[in-house]
NUPARO-369549 format. One record per residue (C-alpha): residue number from 1; residue in three letters; chain; x, y, z. Coordinates in Angstrom, 1 decimal, always signed. Example, Ala and Ser with C-alpha at 12.3 -4.5 7.8 and 13.67 -1.06 7.14 Angstrom:
NUPARO-369549
<r num="1" residu="ALA" chaine="A" u="+12.3" v="-4.5" w="+7.8"/>
<r num="2" residu="SER" chaine="A" u="+13.7" v="-1.1" w="+7.1"/>
//
This chain:
NUPARO-369549
<r num="1" residu="UNK" chaine="A" u="+7.1" v="+32.1" w="+57.7"/>
<r num="2" residu="UNK" chaine="A" u="+5.1" v="+32.8" w="+54.6"/>
<r num="3" residu="UNK" chaine="A" u="+5.8" v="+36.0" w="+52.7"/>
<r num="4" residu="UNK" chaine="A" u="+2.2" v="+36.3" w="+51.6"/>
<r num="5" residu="UNK" chaine="A" u="+0.4" v="+39.6" w="+52.7"/>
<r num="6" residu="UNK" chaine="A" u="-2.1" v="+39.2" w="+55.5"/>
<r num="7" residu="UNK" chaine="A" u="-5.0" v="+40.3" w="+53.1"/>
<r num="8" residu="UNK" chaine="A" u="-4.1" v="+37.5" w="+50.7"/>
<r num="9" residu="UNK" chaine="A" u="-3.9" v="+35.0" w="+53.6"/>
<r num="10" residu="UNK" chaine="A" u="-7.4" v="+36.1" w="+54.8"/>
<r num="11" residu="UNK" chaine="A" u="-8.7" v="+35.7" w="+51.2"/>
<r num="12" residu="UNK" chaine="A" u="-7.2" v="+32.2" w="+51.0"/>
<r num="13" residu="UNK" chaine="A" u="-8.8" v="+31.1" w="+54.3"/>
<r num="14" residu="UNK" chaine="A" u="-12.2" v="+32.6" w="+53.2"/>
<r num="15" residu="UNK" chaine="A" u="-12.0" v="+30.8" w="+49.9"/>
<r num="16" residu="UNK" chaine="A" u="-11.2" v="+27.6" w="+51.9"/>
<r num="17" residu="UNK" chaine="A" u="-14.4" v="+28.0" w="+53.9"/>
<r num="18" residu="UNK" chaine="A" u="-16.3" v="+28.6" w="+50.7"/>
<r num="19" residu="UNK" chaine="A" u="-14.8" v="+25.5" w="+49.1"/>
<r num="20" residu="UNK" chaine="A" u="-15.8" v="+23.2" w="+51.9"/>
<r num="21" residu="UNK" chaine="A" u="-19.3" v="+24.8" w="+52.0"/>
<r num="22" residu="UNK" chaine="A" u="-19.6" v="+23.9" w="+48.4"/>
<r num="23" residu="UNK" chaine="A" u="-18.5" v="+20.3" w="+49.2"/>
<r num="24" residu="UNK" chaine="A" u="-21.1" v="+20.1" w="+51.9"/>
<r num="25" residu="UNK" chaine="A" u="-23.8" v="+21.3" w="+49.6"/>
<r num="26" residu="UNK" chaine="A" u="-22.6" v="+18.8" w="+47.0"/>
<r num="27" residu="UNK" chaine="A" u="-23.1" v="+16.0" w="+49.5"/>
<r num="28" residu="UNK" chaine="A" u="-26.5" v="+17.3" w="+50.4"/>
<r num="29" residu="UNK" chaine="A" u="-27.5" v="+17.2" w="+46.7"/>
<r num="30" residu="UNK" chaine="A" u="-26.5" v="+13.5" w="+46.4"/>
<r num="31" residu="UNK" chaine="A" u="-28.3" v="+12.7" w="+49.7"/>
<r num="32" residu="UNK" chaine="A" u="-31.5" v="+14.3" w="+48.2"/>
<r num="33" residu="UNK" chaine="A" u="-31.4" v="+11.5" w="+45.6"/>
<r num="34" residu="UNK" chaine="A" u="-32.4" v="+9.3" w="+48.5"/>
<r num="35" residu="UNK" chaine="A" u="-31.0" v="+6.2" w="+46.9"/>
<r num="36" residu="UNK" chaine="A" u="-33.2" v="+6.5" w="+43.8"/>
<r num="37" residu="UNK" chaine="A" u="-30.1" v="+5.8" w="+41.6"/>
<r num="38" residu="UNK" chaine="A" u="-27.3" v="+3.3" w="+42.3"/>
<r num="39" residu="UNK" chaine="A" u="-24.5" v="+4.9" w="+44.2"/>
<r num="40" residu="UNK" chaine="A" u="-22.0" v="+4.0" w="+41.4"/>
<r num="41" residu="UNK" chaine="A" u="-24.2" v="+5.8" w="+38.9"/>
<r num="42" residu="UNK" chaine="A" u="-24.4" v="+8.9" w="+40.9"/>
<r num="43" residu="UNK" chaine="A" u="-20.6" v="+8.8" w="+41.3"/>
<r num="44" residu="UNK" chaine="A" u="-20.1" v="+8.4" w="+37.6"/>
<r num="45" residu="UNK" chaine="A" u="-22.2" v="+11.4" w="+36.6"/>
<r num="46" residu="UNK" chaine="A" u="-20.7" v="+13.4" w="+39.5"/>
<r num="47" residu="UNK" chaine="A" u="-17.1" v="+12.6" w="+38.3"/>
<r num="48" residu="UNK" chaine="A" u="-18.0" v="+13.4" w="+34.7"/>
<r num="49" residu="UNK" chaine="A" u="-19.4" v="+16.8" w="+35.7"/>
<r num="50" residu="UNK" chaine="A" u="-16.2" v="+17.2" w="+37.7"/>
<r num="51" residu="UNK" chaine="A" u="-14.3" v="+17.5" w="+34.4"/>
<r num="52" residu="UNK" chaine="A" u="-15.7" v="+21.0" w="+34.3"/>
<r num="53" residu="UNK" chaine="A" u="-13.0" v="+22.1" w="+36.8"/>
<r num="54" residu="UNK" chaine="A" u="-10.1" v="+21.0" w="+34.5"/>
<r num="55" residu="UNK" chaine="A" u="-9.9" v="+24.2" w="+32.4"/>
<r num="56" residu="UNK" chaine="A" u="-9.6" v="+26.3" w="+35.6"/>
<r num="57" residu="UNK" chaine="A" u="-7.1" v="+24.0" w="+37.3"/>
<r num="58" residu="UNK" chaine="A" u="-5.0" v="+23.6" w="+34.2"/>
<r num="59" residu="UNK" chaine="A" u="-2.1" v="+26.1" w="+34.0"/>
<r num="60" residu="UNK" chaine="A" u="-1.1" v="+27.7" w="+30.7"/>
<r num="61" residu="UNK" chaine="A" u="+2.0" v="+25.5" w="+30.4"/>
<r num="62" residu="UNK" chaine="A" u="+0.2" v="+22.3" w="+31.2"/>
<r num="63" residu="UNK" chaine="A" u="-0.6" v="+19.8" w="+28.5"/>
<r num="64" residu="UNK" chaine="A" u="-3.9" v="+18.0" w="+28.4"/>
<r num="65" residu="UNK" chaine="A" u="-2.0" v="+14.7" w="+28.2"/>
<r num="66" residu="UNK" chaine="A" u="-0.7" v="+15.4" w="+31.7"/>
<r num="67" residu="UNK" chaine="A" u="-4.2" v="+14.6" w="+33.1"/>
<r num="68" residu="UNK" chaine="A" u="-3.3" v="+10.9" w="+32.7"/>
<r num="69" residu="UNK" chaine="A" u="+0.5" v="+10.9" w="+32.2"/>
<r num="70" residu="UNK" chaine="A" u="+2.0" v="+10.8" w="+35.6"/>
<r num="71" residu="UNK" chaine="A" u="+5.6" v="+10.9" w="+36.8"/>
<r num="72" residu="UNK" chaine="A" u="+4.5" v="+8.5" w="+39.6"/>
<r num="73" residu="UNK" chaine="A" u="+2.0" v="+6.2" w="+37.8"/>
<r num="74" residu="UNK" chaine="A" u="+1.6" v="+3.9" w="+40.8"/>
<r num="75" residu="UNK" chaine="A" u="+0.6" v="+6.7" w="+43.1"/>
<r num="76" residu="UNK" chaine="A" u="-1.6" v="+8.2" w="+40.4"/>
<r num="77" residu="UNK" chaine="A" u="-3.4" v="+4.8" w="+40.2"/>
<r num="78" residu="UNK" chaine="A" u="-3.7" v="+4.6" w="+44.0"/>
<r num="79" residu="UNK" chaine="A" u="-5.4" v="+8.0" w="+44.1"/>
<r num="80" residu="UNK" chaine="A" u="-7.6" v="+6.9" w="+41.2"/>
<r num="81" residu="UNK" chaine="A" u="-8.8" v="+3.7" w="+42.9"/>
<r num="82" residu="UNK" chaine="A" u="-9.0" v="+5.4" w="+46.3"/>
<r num="83" residu="UNK" chaine="A" u="-11.1" v="+8.2" w="+44.7"/>
<r num="84" residu="UNK" chaine="A" u="-13.5" v="+5.6" w="+43.2"/>
<r num="85" residu="UNK" chaine="A" u="-13.9" v="+3.7" w="+46.5"/>
<r num="86" residu="UNK" chaine="A" u="-14.1" v="+6.8" w="+48.6"/>
<r num="87" residu="UNK" chaine="A" u="-16.7" v="+8.6" w="+46.4"/>
<r num="88" residu="UNK" chaine="A" u="-18.9" v="+5.5" w="+46.1"/>
<r num="89" residu="UNK" chaine="A" u="-18.8" v="+4.7" w="+49.8"/>
<r num="90" residu="UNK" chaine="A" u="-19.5" v="+8.4" w="+50.6"/>
<r num="91" residu="UNK" chaine="A" u="-22.7" v="+8.3" w="+48.5"/>
<r num="92" residu="UNK" chaine="A" u="-23.8" v="+5.2" w="+50.3"/>
<r num="93" residu="UNK" chaine="A" u="-23.0" v="+6.7" w="+53.7"/>
<r num="94" residu="UNK" chaine="A" u="-24.8" v="+10.0" w="+53.0"/>
<r num="95" residu="UNK" chaine="A" u="-27.8" v="+8.1" w="+51.7"/>
<r num="96" residu="UNK" chaine="A" u="-28.1" v="+5.8" w="+54.7"/>
<r num="97" residu="UNK" chaine="A" u="-27.0" v="+8.1" w="+57.6"/>
<r num="98" residu="UNK" chaine="A" u="-27.7" v="+11.6" w="+58.9"/>
<r num="99" residu="UNK" chaine="A" u="-25.2" v="+14.0" w="+57.4"/>
<r num="100" residu="UNK" chaine="A" u="-23.4" v="+14.8" w="+60.7"/>
<r num="101" residu="UNK" chaine="A" u="-23.0" v="+11.2" w="+61.6"/>
<r num="102" residu="UNK" chaine="A" u="-21.6" v="+10.3" w="+58.2"/>
<r num="103" residu="UNK" chaine="A" u="-19.2" v="+13.2" w="+58.3"/>
<r num="104" residu="UNK" chaine="A" u="-18.1" v="+12.3" w="+61.8"/>
<r num="105" residu="UNK" chaine="A" u="-17.0" v="+8.8" w="+60.7"/>
<r num="106" residu="UNK" chaine="A" u="-15.5" v="+10.1" w="+57.4"/>
<r num="107" residu="UNK" chaine="A" u="-13.5" v="+12.6" w="+59.5"/>
<r num="108" residu="UNK" chaine="A" u="-11.5" v="+9.7" w="+61.0"/>
<r num="109" residu="UNK" chaine="A" u="-9.3" v="+10.2" w="+57.9"/>
<r num="110" residu="UNK" chaine="A" u="-6.6" v="+12.1" w="+59.8"/>
<r num="111" residu="UNK" chaine="A" u="-6.5" v="+9.3" w="+62.3"/>
<r num="112" residu="UNK" chaine="A" u="-6.1" v="+6.7" w="+59.5"/>
<r num="113" residu="UNK" chaine="A" u="-3.4" v="+8.9" w="+57.9"/>
<r num="114" residu="UNK" chaine="A" u="-1.4" v="+8.7" w="+61.1"/>
<r num="115" residu="UNK" chaine="A" u="-1.7" v="+4.9" w="+61.3"/>
<r num="116" residu="UNK" chaine="A" u="-0.8" v="+4.5" w="+57.6"/>
<r num="117" residu="UNK" chaine="A" u="+2.1" v="+6.9" w="+58.0"/>
<r num="118" residu="UNK" chaine="A" u="+3.6" v="+4.5" w="+60.6"/>
<r num="119" residu="UNK" chaine="A" u="+2.8" v="+1.3" w="+58.6"/>
<r num="120" residu="UNK" chaine="A" u="+3.6" v="+2.4" w="+55.1"/>
<r num="121" residu="UNK" chaine="A" u="+6.0" v="+5.4" w="+55.5"/>
<r num="122" residu="UNK" chaine="A" u="+7.7" v="+4.2" w="+58.6"/>
<r num="123" residu="UNK" chaine="A" u="+7.2" v="+7.7" w="+60.1"/>
<r num="124" residu="UNK" chaine="A" u="+7.8" v="+8.2" w="+63.8"/>
<r num="125" residu="UNK" chaine="A" u="+4.6" v="+9.0" w="+65.7"/>
<r num="126" residu="UNK" chaine="A" u="+4.9" v="+10.3" w="+69.3"/>
<r num="127" residu="UNK" chaine="A" u="+2.6" v="+9.7" w="+72.2"/>
<r num="128" residu="UNK" chaine="A" u="+0.6" v="+12.8" w="+71.5"/>
<r num="129" residu="UNK" chaine="A" u="-0.6" v="+11.7" w="+68.1"/>
<r num="130" residu="UNK" chaine="A" u="-1.1" v="+8.1" w="+69.4"/>
<r num="131" residu="UNK" chaine="A" u="-3.3" v="+9.6" w="+72.1"/>
<r num="132" residu="UNK" chaine="A" u="-5.3" v="+11.4" w="+69.4"/>
<r num="133" residu="UNK" chaine="A" u="-5.7" v="+8.1" w="+67.6"/>
<r num="134" residu="UNK" chaine="A" u="-7.1" v="+6.4" w="+70.7"/>
<r num="135" residu="UNK" chaine="A" u="-9.4" v="+9.4" w="+71.4"/>
<r num="136" residu="UNK" chaine="A" u="-10.7" v="+9.3" w="+67.8"/>
<r num="137" residu="UNK" chaine="A" u="-11.7" v="+5.6" w="+68.1"/>
<r num="138" residu="UNK" chaine="A" u="-13.3" v="+6.3" w="+71.5"/>
<r num="139" residu="UNK" chaine="A" u="-15.3" v="+8.9" w="+69.8"/>
<r num="140" residu="UNK" chaine="A" u="-16.4" v="+6.4" w="+67.2"/>
<r num="141" residu="UNK" chaine="A" u="-17.5" v="+4.0" w="+69.9"/>
<r num="142" residu="UNK" chaine="A" u="-19.6" v="+6.8" w="+71.5"/>
<r num="143" residu="UNK" chaine="A" u="-21.2" v="+7.7" w="+68.1"/>
<r num="144" residu="UNK" chaine="A" u="-21.9" v="+4.1" w="+67.1"/>
<r num="145" residu="UNK" chaine="A" u="-22.7" v="+2.7" w="+70.5"/>
<r num="146" residu="UNK" chaine="A" u="-22.4" v="-1.0" w="+69.3"/>
<r num="147" residu="UNK" chaine="A" u="-24.9" v="-3.1" w="+71.1"/>
<r num="148" residu="UNK" chaine="A" u="-27.2" v="-0.2" w="+71.9"/>
<r num="149" residu="UNK" chaine="A" u="-28.3" v="+0.8" w="+68.4"/>
<r num="150" residu="UNK" chaine="A" u="-28.5" v="-0.9" w="+65.0"/>
<r num="151" residu="UNK" chaine="A" u="-25.5" v="-0.5" w="+62.8"/>
<r num="152" residu="UNK" chaine="A" u="-25.7" v="-0.9" w="+59.1"/>
<r num="153" residu="UNK" chaine="A" u="-24.1" v="-0.5" w="+55.7"/>
<r num="154" residu="UNK" chaine="A" u="-24.0" v="+3.2" w="+56.0"/>
<r num="155" residu="UNK" chaine="A" u="-21.7" v="+3.1" w="+59.0"/>
<r num="156" residu="UNK" chaine="A" u="-19.3" v="+0.7" w="+57.3"/>
<r num="157" residu="UNK" chaine="A" u="-19.4" v="+2.8" w="+54.1"/>
<r num="158" residu="UNK" chaine="A" u="-18.4" v="+6.0" w="+56.0"/>
<r num="159" residu="UNK" chaine="A" u="-15.5" v="+4.2" w="+57.7"/>
<r num="160" residu="UNK" chaine="A" u="-14.4" v="+2.9" w="+54.3"/>
<r num="161" residu="UNK" chaine="A" u="-14.6" v="+6.4" w="+52.9"/>
<r num="162" residu="UNK" chaine="A" u="-12.4" v="+7.7" w="+55.6"/>
<r num="163" residu="UNK" chaine="A" u="-9.8" v="+5.0" w="+55.0"/>
<r num="164" residu="UNK" chaine="A" u="-9.9" v="+5.5" w="+51.2"/>
<r num="165" residu="UNK" chaine="A" u="-9.3" v="+9.2" w="+51.8"/>
<r num="166" residu="UNK" chaine="A" u="-6.3" v="+8.4" w="+54.0"/>
<r num="167" residu="UNK" chaine="A" u="-4.7" v="+6.2" w="+51.3"/>
<r num="168" residu="UNK" chaine="A" u="-5.4" v="+9.1" w="+48.8"/>
<r num="169" residu="UNK" chaine="A" u="-3.7" v="+11.5" w="+51.2"/>
<r num="170" residu="UNK" chaine="A" u="-0.6" v="+9.3" w="+51.6"/>
<r num="171" residu="UNK" chaine="A" u="-0.3" v="+9.1" w="+47.8"/>
<r num="172" residu="UNK" chaine="A" u="-0.7" v="+12.9" w="+47.6"/>
<r num="173" residu="UNK" chaine="A" u="+2.1" v="+13.4" w="+50.1"/>
<r num="174" residu="UNK" chaine="A" u="+4.4" v="+11.2" w="+48.1"/>
<r num="175" residu="UNK" chaine="A" u="+3.4" v="+12.4" w="+44.6"/>
<r num="176" residu="UNK" chaine="A" u="+2.6" v="+16.0" w="+45.3"/>
<r num="177" residu="UNK" chaine="A" u="+6.1" v="+17.4" w="+45.0"/>
<r num="178" residu="UNK" chaine="A" u="+6.6" v="+15.8" w="+41.6"/>
<r num="179" residu="UNK" chaine="A" u="+3.2" v="+16.2" w="+40.0"/>
<r num="180" residu="UNK" chaine="A" u="+1.2" v="+19.1" w="+38.6"/>
<r num="181" residu="UNK" chaine="A" u="-2.2" v="+20.1" w="+39.9"/>
<r num="182" residu="UNK" chaine="A" u="-4.0" v="+18.9" w="+36.8"/>
<r num="183" residu="UNK" chaine="A" u="-2.4" v="+15.4" w="+37.2"/>
<r num="184" residu="UNK" chaine="A" u="-3.3" v="+15.1" w="+40.8"/>
<r num="185" residu="UNK" chaine="A" u="-6.9" v="+16.3" w="+40.3"/>
<r num="186" residu="UNK" chaine="A" u="-7.5" v="+14.1" w="+37.3"/>
<r num="187" residu="UNK" chaine="A" u="-6.7" v="+11.0" w="+39.2"/>
<r num="188" residu="UNK" chaine="A" u="-9.6" v="+11.7" w="+41.5"/>
<r num="189" residu="UNK" chaine="A" u="-11.9" v="+12.2" w="+38.5"/>
<r num="190" residu="UNK" chaine="A" u="-10.9" v="+9.6" w="+36.1"/>
<r num="191" residu="UNK" chaine="A" u="-10.7" v="+6.9" w="+38.7"/>
<r num="192" residu="UNK" chaine="A" u="-14.3" v="+7.1" w="+39.7"/>
<r num="193" residu="UNK" chaine="A" u="-15.4" v="+7.6" w="+36.1"/>
<r num="194" residu="UNK" chaine="A" u="-13.7" v="+4.4" w="+34.9"/>
<r num="195" residu="UNK" chaine="A" u="-14.5" v="+2.2" w="+37.9"/>
<r num="196" residu="UNK" chaine="A" u="-18.2" v="+3.2" w="+38.3"/>
<r num="197" residu="UNK" chaine="A" u="-18.6" v="+3.3" w="+34.5"/>
<r num="198" residu="UNK" chaine="A" u="-17.7" v="-0.3" w="+34.4"/>
<r num="199" residu="UNK" chaine="A" u="-20.3" v="-1.1" w="+37.0"/>
<r num="200" residu="UNK" chaine="A" u="-23.0" v="+0.8" w="+35.0"/>
<r num="201" residu="UNK" chaine="A" u="-22.6" v="-1.7" w="+32.1"/>
<r num="202" residu="UNK" chaine="A" u="-24.6" v="-4.3" w="+34.1"/>
<r num="203" residu="UNK" chaine="A" u="-27.2" v="-2.0" w="+35.6"/>
<r num="204" residu="UNK" chaine="A" u="-28.0" v="+1.5" w="+34.1"/>
<r num="205" residu="UNK" chaine="A" u="-31.0" v="+3.6" w="+34.9"/>
<r num="206" residu="UNK" chaine="A" u="-31.6" v="+6.7" w="+32.9"/>
<r num="207" residu="UNK" chaine="A" u="-32.2" v="+9.6" w="+35.4"/>
<r num="208" residu="UNK" chaine="A" u="-35.4" v="+11.7" w="+35.2"/>
<r num="209" residu="UNK" chaine="A" u="-35.4" v="+15.5" w="+35.2"/>
<r num="210" residu="UNK" chaine="A" u="-35.4" v="+15.9" w="+39.0"/>
<r num="211" residu="UNK" chaine="A" u="-32.5" v="+13.4" w="+39.3"/>
<r num="212" residu="UNK" chaine="A" u="-30.5" v="+15.2" w="+36.6"/>
<r num="213" residu="UNK" chaine="A" u="-30.9" v="+18.4" w="+38.6"/>
<r num="214" residu="UNK" chaine="A" u="-29.6" v="+16.7" w="+41.8"/>
<r num="215" residu="UNK" chaine="A" u="-26.8" v="+15.1" w="+39.9"/>
<r num="216" residu="UNK" chaine="A" u="-25.8" v="+18.4" w="+38.4"/>
<r num="217" residu="UNK" chaine="A" u="-25.8" v="+20.0" w="+41.8"/>
<r num="218" residu="UNK" chaine="A" u="-23.7" v="+17.1" w="+43.2"/>
<r num="219" residu="UNK" chaine="A" u="-21.1" v="+17.2" w="+40.4"/>
<r num="220" residu="UNK" chaine="A" u="-20.8" v="+20.9" w="+39.6"/>
<r num="221" residu="UNK" chaine="A" u="-20.6" v="+22.0" w="+43.2"/>
<r num="222" residu="UNK" chaine="A" u="-17.8" v="+19.5" w="+43.8"/>
<r num="223" residu="UNK" chaine="A" u="-16.0" v="+20.9" w="+40.8"/>
<r num="224" residu="UNK" chaine="A" u="-16.5" v="+24.5" w="+42.0"/>
<r num="225" residu="UNK" chaine="A" u="-15.2" v="+23.4" w="+45.4"/>
<r num="226" residu="UNK" chaine="A" u="-12.0" v="+22.0" w="+43.8"/>
<r num="227" residu="UNK" chaine="A" u="-11.4" v="+25.3" w="+42.0"/>
<r num="228" residu="UNK" chaine="A" u="-12.0" v="+27.4" w="+45.1"/>
<r num="229" residu="UNK" chaine="A" u="-9.7" v="+25.2" w="+47.1"/>
<r num="230" residu="UNK" chaine="A" u="-7.0" v="+25.6" w="+44.5"/>
<r num="231" residu="UNK" chaine="A" u="-7.4" v="+29.4" w="+44.6"/>
<r num="232" residu="UNK" chaine="A" u="-7.3" v="+29.3" w="+48.4"/>
<r num="233" residu="UNK" chaine="A" u="-4.0" v="+27.5" w="+48.5"/>
<r num="234" residu="UNK" chaine="A" u="-2.6" v="+30.0" w="+46.0"/>
<r num="235" residu="UNK" chaine="A" u="-3.4" v="+32.9" w="+48.3"/>
<r num="236" residu="UNK" chaine="A" u="-2.7" v="+31.3" w="+51.7"/>
<r num="237" residu="UNK" chaine="A" u="-0.4" v="+28.5" w="+53.0"/>
<r num="238" residu="UNK" chaine="A" u="-2.0" v="+25.1" w="+52.7"/>
<r num="239" residu="UNK" chaine="A" u="-1.6" v="+24.5" w="+56.5"/>
<r num="240" residu="UNK" chaine="A" u="-3.8" v="+27.6" w="+57.0"/>
<r num="241" residu="UNK" chaine="A" u="-6.5" v="+26.4" w="+54.6"/>
<r num="242" residu="UNK" chaine="A" u="-6.7" v="+22.7" w="+55.5"/>
<r num="243" residu="UNK" chaine="A" u="-8.4" v="+23.2" w="+58.9"/>
<r num="244" residu="UNK" chaine="A" u="-11.3" v="+25.0" w="+57.2"/>
<r num="245" residu="UNK" chaine="A" u="-12.4" v="+21.5" w="+56.2"/>
<r num="246" residu="UNK" chaine="A" u="-13.8" v="+21.1" w="+59.7"/>
<r num="247" residu="UNK" chaine="A" u="-16.4" v="+23.7" w="+58.9"/>
<r num="248" residu="UNK" chaine="A" u="-18.2" v="+21.0" w="+56.9"/>
<r num="249" residu="UNK" chaine="A" u="-19.4" v="+19.6" w="+60.1"/>
<r num="250" residu="UNK" chaine="A" u="-21.3" v="+22.8" w="+60.9"/>
<r num="251" residu="UNK" chaine="A" u="-22.8" v="+22.6" w="+57.4"/>
<r num="252" residu="UNK" chaine="A" u="-23.7" v="+19.0" w="+58.0"/>
<r num="253" residu="UNK" chaine="A" u="-25.6" v="+19.8" w="+61.2"/>
<r num="254" residu="UNK" chaine="A" u="-27.4" v="+22.7" w="+59.6"/>
<r num="255" residu="UNK" chaine="A" u="-28.3" v="+21.0" w="+56.3"/>
<r num="256" residu="UNK" chaine="A" u="-29.2" v="+17.8" w="+58.1"/>
<r num="257" residu="UNK" chaine="A" u="-31.6" v="+19.8" w="+60.3"/>
<r num="258" residu="UNK" chaine="A" u="-33.1" v="+22.0" w="+57.6"/>
<r num="259" residu="UNK" chaine="A" u="-33.3" v="+19.6" w="+54.6"/>
<r num="260" residu="UNK" chaine="A" u="-33.6" v="+16.1" w="+56.2"/>
<r num="261" residu="UNK" chaine="A" u="-34.9" v="+16.9" w="+59.7"/>
<r num="262" residu="UNK" chaine="A" u="-32.0" v="+15.1" w="+61.4"/>
<r num="263" residu="UNK" chaine="A" u="-31.7" v="+15.2" w="+65.1"/>
<r num="264" residu="UNK" chaine="A" u="-28.5" v="+14.7" w="+67.2"/>
<r num="265" residu="UNK" chaine="A" u="-28.8" v="+13.2" w="+70.6"/>
<r num="266" residu="UNK" chaine="A" u="-26.3" v="+14.1" w="+73.3"/>
<r num="267" residu="UNK" chaine="A" u="-24.1" v="+10.9" w="+73.0"/>
<r num="268" residu="UNK" chaine="A" u="-23.7" v="+11.4" w="+69.3"/>
<r num="269" residu="UNK" chaine="A" u="-22.9" v="+15.1" w="+69.7"/>
<r num="270" residu="UNK" chaine="A" u="-20.3" v="+14.2" w="+72.3"/>
<r num="271" residu="UNK" chaine="A" u="-18.8" v="+11.5" w="+70.1"/>
<r num="272" residu="UNK" chaine="A" u="-18.7" v="+13.8" w="+67.1"/>
<r num="273" residu="UNK" chaine="A" u="-16.9" v="+16.5" w="+69.2"/>
<r num="274" residu="UNK" chaine="A" u="-14.3" v="+13.9" w="+70.3"/>
<r num="275" residu="UNK" chaine="A" u="-13.6" v="+12.8" w="+66.7"/>
<r num="276" residu="UNK" chaine="A" u="-13.3" v="+16.3" w="+65.4"/>
<r num="277" residu="UNK" chaine="A" u="-11.0" v="+17.4" w="+68.2"/>
<r num="278" residu="UNK" chaine="A" u="-8.8" v="+14.3" w="+67.8"/>
<r num="279" residu="UNK" chaine="A" u="-8.7" v="+14.9" w="+64.0"/>
<r num="280" residu="UNK" chaine="A" u="-7.8" v="+18.5" w="+64.3"/>
<r num="281" residu="UNK" chaine="A" u="-5.2" v="+17.8" w="+67.0"/>
<r num="282" residu="UNK" chaine="A" u="-3.7" v="+15.2" w="+64.7"/>
<r num="283" residu="UNK" chaine="A" u="-3.4" v="+17.7" w="+61.9"/>
<r num="284" residu="UNK" chaine="A" u="-1.8" v="+20.3" w="+64.1"/>
<r num="285" residu="UNK" chaine="A" u="+0.7" v="+17.8" w="+65.4"/>
<r num="286" residu="UNK" chaine="A" u="+1.5" v="+16.5" w="+61.9"/>
<r num="287" residu="UNK" chaine="A" u="+2.1" v="+20.0" w="+60.6"/>
<r num="288" residu="UNK" chaine="A" u="+4.6" v="+20.6" w="+63.4"/>
<r num="289" residu="UNK" chaine="A" u="+6.4" v="+17.2" w="+63.1"/>
<r num="290" residu="UNK" chaine="A" u="+6.2" v="+16.3" w="+59.3"/>
<r num="291" residu="UNK" chaine="A" u="+5.5" v="+19.7" w="+57.7"/>
<r num="292" residu="UNK" chaine="A" u="+4.1" v="+17.8" w="+54.8"/>
<r num="293" residu="UNK" chaine="A" u="+2.2" v="+20.8" w="+53.4"/>
<r num="294" residu="UNK" chaine="A" u="+5.5" v="+22.4" w="+52.4"/>
<r num="295" residu="UNK" chaine="A" u="+6.2" v="+19.5" w="+50.0"/>
<r num="296" residu="UNK" chaine="A" u="+2.7" v="+18.8" w="+48.8"/>
<r num="297" residu="UNK" chaine="A" u="+0.3" v="+20.4" w="+46.3"/>
<r num="298" residu="UNK" chaine="A" u="-3.0" v="+20.5" w="+48.1"/>
<r num="299" residu="UNK" chaine="A" u="-6.2" v="+20.2" w="+46.0"/>
//
């Protein structure tokens, strides 16, 4: 059991909710761009603004060179590439889909983590977690309803984002016990900056004033969320903070309704509920079986 006082635990959980609220608003800002800038350009500026979090994440004893010098360079690179792919596909998904629908598919990440844990880490997965995997994919079929509604690039991008997030989480599990927070965080910033910056060489559009405002909201809110999440895990165990991520779905429904006039039909609402329950159940089972949070620095 954790020795942290109950008040600190409560503050940590509250900070977790605030962190994921900031992440949800960040996604809303990039959706408000409505595809007026290439996805990779939005990601580049968002990642660049994400550097604003580094002074707050950096501990006094950390060196700035540790932002790119890793004890596990292969895993650092994997997180960097996964961050670039995940961020770009997320922008595409949020641009093309209602926020709740995009989040529902992205929230397949815990399901993908379970599958990758078996394939890559050779972890044993019992029938309960496999049942959650099956339930998660049934939820996807209910949301997508292939053959009954048009599917597009946004749906594929959301699934790719969830898969990229799973690879990043696997790398985090393996590298977390050996790396500092600043090293782990910088991989998710420098990766998108370098990869999308290279794409901008061939096609760059200078943002106008309104676009700059939205880009600043996108990048700075994500940076704020990273700092809040770090503070949350300092005050409360990571396994208590992690489930607060699912509050993003409530923000997605609210922001989608207020800002974008999104409407959820009953089949989609049922599918989203199945995916969320499967993902949350997977997390609960993994915390009991693998106890990965005790050996991982969560960002």
